[in-house]
N, C-alpha and C positions, 0 to 999 in steps of 0.2 A: 750645562749651558756654556755657550761660547762666550768669552769675555766681552765681545763686541756687543752682545745683546743685553748685557748687564745694565747699560745705560740707556737703552732704547726705550722710547716713551710706551710703546705698545708691546714690547717683549717679543717681537715677531723676528723672522730671519731677513727682513729687508736690508737691514744694515750689513748683514754677511755679504749680501750680493752687491751692496754699495761698495764694500771694501775690496772685493774682487774686481770690480769696475774701475776703482780707483788706480789699482796696480796696473791694469790694462791701459787705462787712460794715459798714464805716465809714458809707457812705451810708444803708444801711438802719436802722443804730442811730440815726444823726442824725435821720432821718425818724420813727422810732418815739418817740424821746425829745420831739420837737417837738409831739407830740399834747398833752402835758402842761406841757412847759416852753417859755417864750417866751425866744428869745435864748440867750445863754450859749454860743455855738457853739465860741469858742476854748476855754472851760473844759472843754466836753465833749471836744473833740479831746485836750486834755492829760489828761484822765481816761482816755481810750482808750489814749493812749501808755503811761501808768502800768499799765493793765491788761494789755496785750500784753507788756509788759517784766516783769511779774510784780513790779512795785513798788508800794509804798505811796505815798499822797499827802496832803498837808496842805492843806486848803481854808481860805483866809482871806478873811473879808468880813464886812460888818455884817449884822445879823439881817435876814432878809426877802428874801434873794437867791436862794431855792430851793435851797440846799445840800443839805438833806435829801431834797427832792423829786427833785433830780438823781440822787443815789445810788440811791434806791429804785425810780426809774423805770428806770435803767440796768440794774438787777439784773432787773427784770420783763423788759425787752426781751431779755436774755440768758438768760433763764430759769434764773437763779441764785436761791438763798436769800439773804435779807437780814435782817441783825440790826442793831438800834440800841442804843447805849448812852448814856444821858445821864449824862456824868461830873459828879460832885459831890463836895464836900469829905468826905462820909462813905462814899464808895465804897470797898469792900474788894476785895483781889484775887479773892477767891472769888466775888464778885458778877459778875465778868466770865469767869473761867475755868470755873467750876462747883465742885462741891464733893462730897465723899463723904457720903452719908447711911447711917444704919443702919436697915435694914429686916429685919422678920420674915417668914420664908417657911416654908411647912409642906411638910415632905419626904413622901415616899412612904409613910412610916409614920404619918403624922399628927402628927409631932412639930415643934415650932416651932424655926427655927433662925435665928440672926441673921447677917446677912452685909452687908458694905459695898457699895453701888450708887453708881456715879458719875452725877450729874445734871450734864450739860453746861451751860455758860453760854452767854451770848449771843455769845461769839466763835466759836462752832461754827457758822458761817454762811459762805457764799461771799464775800459782800461785807458788811463791817461798817461801819456809821458810828459813829465815836467822836466823839460831839458835845461840844464845848467841852473838849477833852482836857486843857487846861491848868487845868481846876478841880479835878482830883483830885489827891491828894498822891503823893509820889515812890514809895511802895511799890506802889500800884496801877499807876502808870506803868511801873514795872519789870515788872510782870506782862505788861502789853501789850507792852513791848519784847521779851520772850522770844517772845511769839507772832508778832510781826511778823518777827523775825530768824530764828527757827528753825521757824516754822510748827508749833509744838507747845506744849502747855501742860503743866506739871507740877503735879499735885496729890498732896500727900503723898509717896509714893515712886514713883508711877506717872506716866509721861510718856503723854499723850494726843496723837494726831496730829490736826491740824486738816484741814478738808475741802480738797480741791483742785478749783478754785482757792481761795486765800484771800487776800483784798485788804483792807487797811484804809484807808478815807477818813476822815481825822480833820477836824475843824473847829475854828477858833480865831477869836474875835471880837477884832479889832485895836483896838477902842475901850475896852471895859470890862476893867480890869485889876484892880478890887478883888476880893479873895478868890479870887486865882489863884495857880498855882504855876508857877515858870518850867520851861520844858522843857529838860531836859539837852541839851547839844550831842551826846551819844552817841545820844540818841533822835532828835533832829532829823535826825542823819546817816542814820537808817534810812528816812527818807522820800526816795523817788527824787525826787519834785517837790514844791514848794510852789507852789500855784496860787492867784493872787489873783482874786477875782471883783469886777467892777465893777458900778456901777449900770446899768439898762437904759437904752436909748434913749427918747426921747419916744414913738416909734412903739410900741416894745416895751411900754413902761409902760401905753400906752393899751389894747393887747391884752390885757396881764395883767389890768387892771381889767375888761374885758369878761368874759374866761374865768372869773375867780375869783369873780364876783358872779352867775353864772347857775348853773341846775340842772345843765346838761350836763357830764359828766365823760369826758374822752376815754378811749377803751380802748387800751392799749398792747399791740401785738401782740409775740409772742416771735419775733424774727428770726434769733437764733443760739442754738444749744444749748451745753451745758457742754463736750461733748466737742469740738466744733468749735472753741471758744474755747481749750481745753487744746492742741490741735493747733497753733493760731496762736501760742500762747505758746512752744510748743517750736520753732516756725520762727524767731522772732525772733532767737536766738543764732546761728543758722546763716546769717543774712544777712550778706554782707560789708560792710565799711566801708572806703572808700579810706584809703590810708596817710595822705594829707593830712588827712582827717577826724580819724583816731586822733591823729595828731601835734598838730593843732590843739587838740583835746580835752585832751590831756595839757599842753600849754603854757598853755592857759587856766587849768586847774586850779592849775598850779604858780605862775602869774603872780599868783594871788590871795594867795599867802602872803608876809607881810612878810619882808624879807631875801632874797627871789628877784630876780634881775636883771630879770625880766619885768615886776614891778610898777612901773608908773609912779610916779616920785619924788614927785609931787605927791599921789599917793593913800596914800602910805606912812602918814602920820599918822592916817589914818582907818580903818586896817584892824589889828585886833589879832591875829587868826588867819584863815587862809584855808582852802580846801577841801583835804581829805586825798586819799589815793589813790582812796578811794571816790567822790570826786566826778568824777574822770576816767573811772572805770568807768561810772557812771551816765550820763554825758554820751554815751558810745559806745553803750551799751545802749539809752537812750532815742532816740538818733538812729536806730538800727536800727528801733526800733518805729514811729517816724514814717514811715520811709521805707515799711515795710510797709503801713501805713495808706493810703499813696498809690500803692501797687502798684509801687513802684520796687524794682529788683533790688539796689541798693546804697545805703548811706547816705553822704552827702558833707558838706562843711563847711556847706552851708546848713542842714542838719538839726540840725548841732550848734549853730550859731549861734541858730536859732529856739528851742532848748531850754535855752540857757545860763542864762537869767535863772531859769526855774523849778527848774533843777538846782543852781545855785550860791548863790542868795540866802540860803537857810536855813543854809548851811554857812559863810557869812561871819559873823565876830564883830567888830563895828565898835567903834570907840573912843568915849570920851564926846565927844571933839571932833567926830566925825561928827554925833552926835545933837545937839550944841550948834549947829552951822553948818547943820544941815539936809541932810546929805549921806546919801542913803538907800543901800541895798543895790542898788537899780536903777541908780542913778547910777554905782556902782563897776562892775557888771557891763557896763554899757553901755561905760564907758571901757576896760574890759579887752578886750572884743570888738574895739573899734576899734584897740587898740595891739598885740595879739597877733598874731604873724606865725607861719608854718609854717616 
């Protein structure tokens, strides 16, 4: 039996076909997005990992790196609805969740009656871009947290279910910190991945300059439907992971915690808090999604290693000494990968 069928509810070969479709979908989505976005191939792959794993992602990069364009183009290529929220200090929870409004309606007898009607906010889309998420106060961040965790929003006494799929891609500017609010660790932990976008290469920037200063705008083809995407998302948890990969993921998360024997002694002064159990869960689930995108029937240690930085970096709380000595979260994760054994 193929390993992918071992976890299938019906034990049939549908999962094998879905696995092949996942690998094909990755290439088709990359080609569709490339019509509008130059470069950022690794970023797109990480976004697809988050999408298949039904996780949210935090995009970190300076302005002008096509973060908004990436999310909107991805939604277009997948045939999903797209919503954008520009987070500002005066944004209220109702501005993103929606609100109840009082309306007058005429009944069959011609009498006017008042009733509450729910007007959905911008969260009621498949892909939501939360732009500069750290610019809004904690009360609004908490409303977004419920949506991310429970995929529902509560307005008044009524709970409304968000569309399926529902994914949040939030952005954060790593440079400008004036007028921002820190993201609580509980909210950061809800993000499956933190994805850092780098500057384009010289060749890519030349192509960007050509495209964005001409009249021609590329048309993005819809290469995957909502139902197909949901089927692929349901496939990911059924993909097996090797026991070594699961053990490595758990050891890696545990080694990030001060006081654990796995944390190298020379790193202990730089780490205040490490990843919790959700970190090891995220490592395994993201590894399965990465394996699916490559058409592989099982996730292995290489998948865990490839995603360790994106999964763990925002779950580490570094000390003041780390900041003073220029030790970054990427440095810590790289050392952990090199030192942890199965």
